[in-house]
C-alpha positions as CSV (number, residue, x, y, z in Angstrom):
1,M,23.1,-14.9,9.3
2,F,23.9,-11.8,11.3
3,S,22.8,-10.7,14.8
4,I,21.2,-7.3,15.1
5,V,21.0,-5.9,18.7
6,M,18.7,-3.0,19.4
7,E,20.3,-0.4,21.6
8,G,18.4,0.2,24.9
9,K,15.4,-2.1,23.9
10,D,16.5,-5.5,25.2
11,K,15.6,-6.7,21.7
12,S,17.5,-8.4,19.0
13,F,16.9,-10.2,15.7
14,T,18.7,-12.1,13.0
15,C,19.2,-10.9,9.5
16,E,20.2,-13.1,6.6
17,A,22.9,-12.0,4.2
18,G,21.3,-10.0,1.4
19,D,18.2,-8.9,3.5
20,N,17.8,-5.4,4.8
21,L,17.4,-4.4,8.5
22,L,13.8,-3.3,8.3
23,R,12.4,-6.4,6.6
24,A,14.5,-8.8,8.7
25,G,13.2,-7.1,11.9
26,L,9.6,-7.4,10.6
27,R,10.2,-11.1,9.7
28,S,11.2,-11.6,13.4
29,G,7.9,-10.1,14.5
30,L,9.3,-6.8,15.8
31,G,7.3,-3.6,15.3
32,L,9.9,-1.5,13.5
33,P,8.3,1.7,12.2
34,Y,7.8,1.9,8.4
35,E,5.4,2.9,5.7
36,C,6.6,2.8,2.1
37,N,9.4,0.2,2.5
38,T,11.2,1.6,-0.5
39,G,13.2,4.6,0.7
40,G,10.7,7.4,0.1
41,C,8.9,8.2,3.4
42,G,11.7,8.2,5.9
43,T,9.7,6.5,8.6
44,C,12.3,3.7,9.2
45,K,15.3,5.8,10.3
46,F,17.9,4.3,12.6
47,Q,21.4,5.0,13.9
48,L,24.2,2.6,13.5
49,I,26.0,2.2,16.9
50,E,28.3,-0.7,16.0
51,G,29.1,-2.7,12.9
52,E,28.9,-1.9,9.2
53,T,26.1,-1.7,6.6
54,E,25.8,-1.4,2.9
55,D,23.6,1.6,1.9
56,L,21.6,0.5,-1.2
57,W,20.3,4.0,-2.0
58,P,22.5,6.8,-0.4
59,D,20.4,9.5,-2.1
60,A,17.0,8.1,-1.1
61,P,14.5,10.9,-0.7
62,G,13.5,9.6,2.7
63,I,16.8,10.8,4.2
64,T,17.8,14.4,4.5
65,A,21.3,16.0,4.6
66,R,20.6,16.8,8.3
67,D,19.8,13.1,8.9
68,R,23.1,12.1,7.3
69,Q,25.0,14.6,9.5
70,K,23.4,13.0,12.6
71,G,24.3,9.5,11.4
72,R,20.8,8.5,10.6
73,K,20.1,5.8,7.9
74,L,17.1,4.1,6.4
75,A,16.5,0.5,7.6
76,C,14.7,-0.3,4.4
77,Q,17.9,0.6,2.4
78,N,20.6,-0.8,4.6
79,R,22.0,-4.4,4.6
80,P,24.3,-5.4,7.4
81,K,27.7,-6.7,6.5
82,G,28.1,-8.4,9.9
83,N,26.7,-8.3,13.4
84,C,25.4,-4.8,14.3
85,R,24.1,-2.7,17.1
86,I,21.4,-0.2,16.1
87,K,19.3,2.5,17.7
88,M,15.8,2.5,16.4
89,G,12.3,2.9,17.8
90,I,9.7,0.2,18.2
91,D,6.0,0.9,17.5
92,P,3.4,-1.6,18.7
93,D,1.1,-0.6,15.8
94,C,3.8,-1.9,13.4
95,V,4.0,-5.4,14.8
96,P,3.1,-7.6,11.8
97,H,-0.1,-9.7,12.1
98,I,1.3,-11.9,9.4
99,L,5.1,-12.3,9.2
100,P,6.3,-11.3,5.7
101,K,8.3,-13.8,3.7
102,Q,10.2,-14.0,0.4
103,R,8.8,-16.3,-2.3
104,K,8.6,-16.9,-6.0
105,A,5.5,-15.7,-7.7
106,R,4.4,-16.8,-11.2
107,L,2.5,-14.5,-13.5
108,D,-0.6,-16.4,-14.5
109,E,-2.6,-13.8,-16.5
110,S,-3.5,-10.2,-16.9
111,R,-6.5,-8.3,-18.2
112,P,-7.3,-4.6,-18.8
113,L,-9.5,-2.6,-16.4
114,T,-9.1,0.8,-18.2
115,H,-7.0,2.2,-21.0
116,D,-3.9,2.3,-18.8
117,M,-4.6,0.1,-15.7
118,W,-4.6,-3.7,-15.8
119,E,-5.1,-6.5,-13.3
120,F,-2.1,-8.8,-13.0
121,R,-2.7,-12.2,-11.3
122,F,0.2,-14.0,-9.7
123,K,0.4,-17.5,-8.2
124,T,2.6,-18.9,-5.4
125,E,3.1,-22.4,-4.2
126,D,2.1,-21.5,-0.6
127,A,-1.1,-19.8,0.6
128,A,-1.7,-16.1,-0.1
129,N,-1.8,-14.8,3.5
130,F,-2.4,-11.0,3.9
131,L,-4.9,-8.5,5.4
132,P,-7.2,-6.5,3.1
133,G,-5.3,-3.3,2.2
134,Q,-1.7,-4.6,2.4
135,Y,0.9,-4.7,-0.3
136,A,3.8,-6.9,-1.5
137,L,7.2,-5.9,-2.9
138,F,8.4,-7.2,-6.3
139,Q,11.9,-7.5,-7.8
140,L,11.1,-7.3,-11.5
141,P,13.6,-8.2,-14.3
142,G,15.7,-5.3,-15.5
143,V,14.4,-3.0,-12.7
144,I,16.7,-1.5,-10.1
145,G,15.1,-1.6,-6.7
146,L,11.8,-3.0,-5.5
147,R,8.3,-2.0,-6.5
148,A,5.4,-2.0,-4.1
149,Y,2.0,-3.2,-5.4
150,S,-1.2,-3.6,-3.3
151,M,-3.3,-6.7,-3.4
152,A,-6.9,-6.4,-4.7
153,N,-8.2,-9.8,-3.7
154,L,-8.5,-11.5,-0.3
155,T,-6.3,-14.0,1.5
156,N,-6.7,-17.5,0.1
157,E,-5.3,-21.0,0.4
158,I,-4.6,-21.5,-3.3
159,G,-1.8,-18.8,-3.6
160,E,-3.6,-16.3,-5.8
161,W,-2.4,-12.7,-5.6
162,H,-4.2,-10.1,-7.7
163,F,-2.9,-6.5,-8.3
164,H,-4.4,-3.5,-10.1
165,I,-1.4,-1.7,-11.6
166,K,-1.3,1.5,-13.6
167,N,0.9,1.9,-16.7
168,M,3.2,4.7,-15.9
169,P,5.4,5.4,-19.0
170,S,8.2,6.8,-16.9
171,G,8.1,3.9,-14.5
172,A,10.6,1.0,-14.9
173,G,8.3,-1.4,-13.1
174,S,5.4,-0.5,-15.3
175,R,7.5,-1.1,-18.4
176,A,8.5,-4.5,-17.2
177,L,4.9,-5.5,-16.7
178,F,3.2,-3.8,-19.6
179,E,5.9,-4.2,-22.3
180,G,6.7,-7.9,-22.0
181,G,9.4,-7.9,-19.4
182,V,7.3,-10.3,-17.4
183,V,5.3,-12.8,-19.4
184,P,2.7,-15.4,-18.3
185,G,4.4,-18.4,-16.8
186,Q,7.5,-16.4,-15.7
187,E,8.5,-16.3,-12.0
188,V,9.6,-13.2,-10.2
189,E,10.7,-12.5,-6.6
190,M,7.9,-11.3,-4.3
191,D,8.1,-10.3,-0.6
192,G,5.2,-9.7,1.7
193,P,2.8,-8.9,3.1
194,Y,3.5,-5.4,4.3
195,G,1.5,-2.3,5.1
196,L,-0.4,-0.7,8.0
197,A,-3.5,0.5,6.1
198,Y,-5.4,-2.7,6.5
199,L,-9.0,-3.2,7.3
200,R,-9.9,-2.7,11.0
201,D,-12.9,-3.8,13.0
202,S,-14.8,-0.8,14.3
203,G,-18.4,0.2,14.6
204,R,-18.0,3.2,12.3
205,D,-19.1,3.3,8.7
206,I,-16.2,2.7,6.3
207,V,-15.1,5.2,3.7
208,C,-12.7,4.2,0.9
209,I,-11.1,6.9,-1.2
210,A,-8.9,6.0,-4.2
211,G,-7.2,7.4,-7.2
212,G,-5.2,5.6,-9.9
213,S,-3.9,2.2,-8.8
214,G,-4.9,3.1,-5.3
215,L,-8.0,1.2,-6.5
216,S,-6.3,-2.1,-5.7
217,P,-6.1,-1.9,-1.9
218,M,-9.5,-0.2,-1.6
219,I,-11.1,-3.0,-3.6
220,S,-9.5,-5.5,-1.2
221,I,-10.8,-3.6,1.8
222,A,-14.3,-3.4,0.3
223,R,-14.1,-7.2,-0.4
224,G,-13.0,-7.8,3.1
225,A,-15.8,-5.7,4.6
226,A,-18.4,-7.4,2.5
227,M,-17.4,-10.8,3.7
228,G,-18.9,-12.1,7.0
229,S,-20.9,-9.7,9.0
230,R,-18.7,-6.6,8.9
231,L,-21.4,-4.5,7.1
232,K,-24.4,-5.9,9.1
233,N,-24.8,-2.7,11.0
234,R,-22.8,-0.2,9.0
235,R,-22.2,1.0,5.4
236,L,-19.3,1.3,3.1
237,H,-18.9,4.4,0.9
238,F,-16.5,4.0,-2.0
239,F,-15.1,7.0,-3.8
240,Y,-12.9,6.8,-6.9
241,G,-11.3,9.7,-8.8
242,G,-9.6,10.0,-12.2
243,R,-8.5,12.7,-14.6
244,E,-11.1,11.9,-17.3
245,P,-14.0,9.5,-17.8
246,R,-12.0,6.7,-19.3
247,D,-10.0,6.5,-16.1
248,I,-13.0,5.5,-14.0
249,C,-13.5,1.9,-13.0
250,G,-14.2,-0.3,-10.0
251,E,-18.0,-0.1,-9.8
252,E,-18.5,-3.3,-11.7
253,I,-16.3,-5.1,-9.2
254,L,-18.2,-3.8,-6.3
255,R,-21.5,-4.7,-7.8
256,D,-20.6,-8.4,-7.5
257,L,-20.1,-8.1,-3.8
258,P,-22.9,-9.0,-1.3
259,G,-24.6,-6.0,0.1
260,F,-23.9,-3.6,-2.8
261,A,-26.6,-0.9,-3.0
262,E,-28.1,-2.0,0.3
263,R,-24.9,-1.5,2.4
264,M,-22.4,-0.3,-0.1
265,S,-22.3,2.7,-2.6
266,F,-19.9,3.8,-5.4
267,H,-19.2,7.5,-6.3
268,A,-16.8,8.8,-8.9
269,A,-15.3,12.2,-9.9
270,I,-13.1,13.5,-12.6
271,S,-10.7,16.4,-12.1
272,E,-10.3,17.5,-15.8
273,P,-13.7,17.5,-17.4
274,S,-12.5,19.6,-20.3
275,V,-10.7,16.6,-21.7
276,S,-14.0,14.9,-22.8
277,P,-16.9,17.1,-21.6
278,D,-19.6,15.2,-23.6
279,N,-18.8,11.8,-22.0
280,W,-19.4,12.7,-18.3
281,S,-22.4,13.7,-16.4
282,G,-21.0,12.9,-12.9
283,H,-19.1,15.0,-10.4
284,C,-16.3,17.3,-11.6
285,G,-13.6,18.1,-9.1
286,F,-11.3,16.3,-6.6
287,I,-12.5,13.1,-5.1
288,H,-12.0,14.1,-1.5
289,E,-14.3,17.1,-2.1
290,L,-17.0,14.7,-3.4
291,A,-16.6,12.5,-0.3
292,V,-17.1,15.4,2.1
293,E,-20.1,16.6,0.1
294,T,-21.7,13.2,0.0
295,L,-21.2,11.9,3.5
296,T,-23.7,13.0,6.2
297,G,-22.9,14.1,9.7
298,E,-19.5,14.7,11.2
299,M,-16.5,13.3,9.4
300,K,-15.1,12.0,12.7
301,N,-17.9,9.4,12.8
302,Y,-16.3,7.5,9.9
303,E,-13.3,5.2,9.4
304,F,-11.3,6.3,6.4
305,Y,-9.0,4.3,4.1
306,F,-7.4,6.0,1.2
307,A,-4.7,5.3,-1.5
308,G,-3.5,6.9,-4.6
309,P,-1.0,9.4,-6.0
310,P,1.0,11.2,-3.3
311,A,-0.6,14.5,-3.9
312,M,-4.1,13.0,-3.7
313,A,-3.3,11.2,-0.4
314,E,-1.8,14.3,1.1
315,A,-4.9,16.4,0.1
316,V,-7.2,13.8,1.6
317,N,-5.2,13.6,4.8
318,R,-5.0,17.4,5.1
319,C,-8.7,17.8,4.4
320,L,-9.8,15.3,7.0
321,M,-7.4,16.1,9.8
322,R,-7.1,19.9,9.5
323,E,-10.5,20.9,8.2
324,H,-12.7,18.2,9.7
325,K,-10.7,17.2,12.8
326,V,-10.9,13.5,12.1
327,P,-8.6,11.7,14.6
328,F,-5.4,10.3,13.0
329,A,-6.3,6.8,14.4
330,Q,-9.3,6.8,12.0
331,L,-7.2,7.5,8.9
332,H,-5.5,4.5,7.3
333,F,-3.0,5.0,4.4
334,D,0.5,4.0,3.4
335,R,2.7,6.7,2.0
336,F,4.3,5.9,-1.4
337,F,6.5,8.1,-3.5
């Protein structure tokens, strides 16, 4: 157990051997800035003032050559080798509502949602505590590094964690899950919850925009909004985009939620209609374009949640902020790479 002192903050936390600085700080309840948690976004940069760390991914895309020259490192990729003093910001918006913890998770079952996306259901001995829209980190057998997957269900006392995961042929994590690297009954290491794109309480109508496995956190948010009285005086608009008709799913899940049709709607779009033009009569184009066309009034009157491939998330963010002047505080997404 190492002591980590934060330079100029009058704050410190402990870090167990083998844990990294970011997650140890979050486990201590500190609001250390982060997003992806896996080395891609660069949000968790810090400077090492005293001590020594092990850099798990020196070439992580979240750190630039200029950062290295200035002595900056990524807290999500650095393990302390002893007591350390670091210089790092604190963001009150990053204070975890639920402290993340490491646990064993057993794969119970899986089922197909589309031709290349499945729902994987894991079980833990303790309760599944998380906010709608958050994610967990997995250490999968034979895979170097952690993989982040967002929960699709809601917090529960029986330890059920559901994930909608897309089969990416080039992804080591996908291969482990889809090609028998993890079989029902097998346990893996899981760490969470993490993520800042969780469901907020506000008086604005909710808009969920998803592509690919971004379906998972958006389904969780829709489920969270449908429970209780969150949709009593507002609506939820759900937009899902894919390349071709066989990529589209999610509506059948939403239809089972209370308030569907009355307080909730589903809209889909495909970006490559030429692949199977005879099998689609819906919208053709990018999903954020359909959202803007469908929603009435000014975009700043809505609360937006979105998840999907990096290019899609960036396009949605750019469209809403630059073109429609939606305040950043009303845009909720976690950047993954």
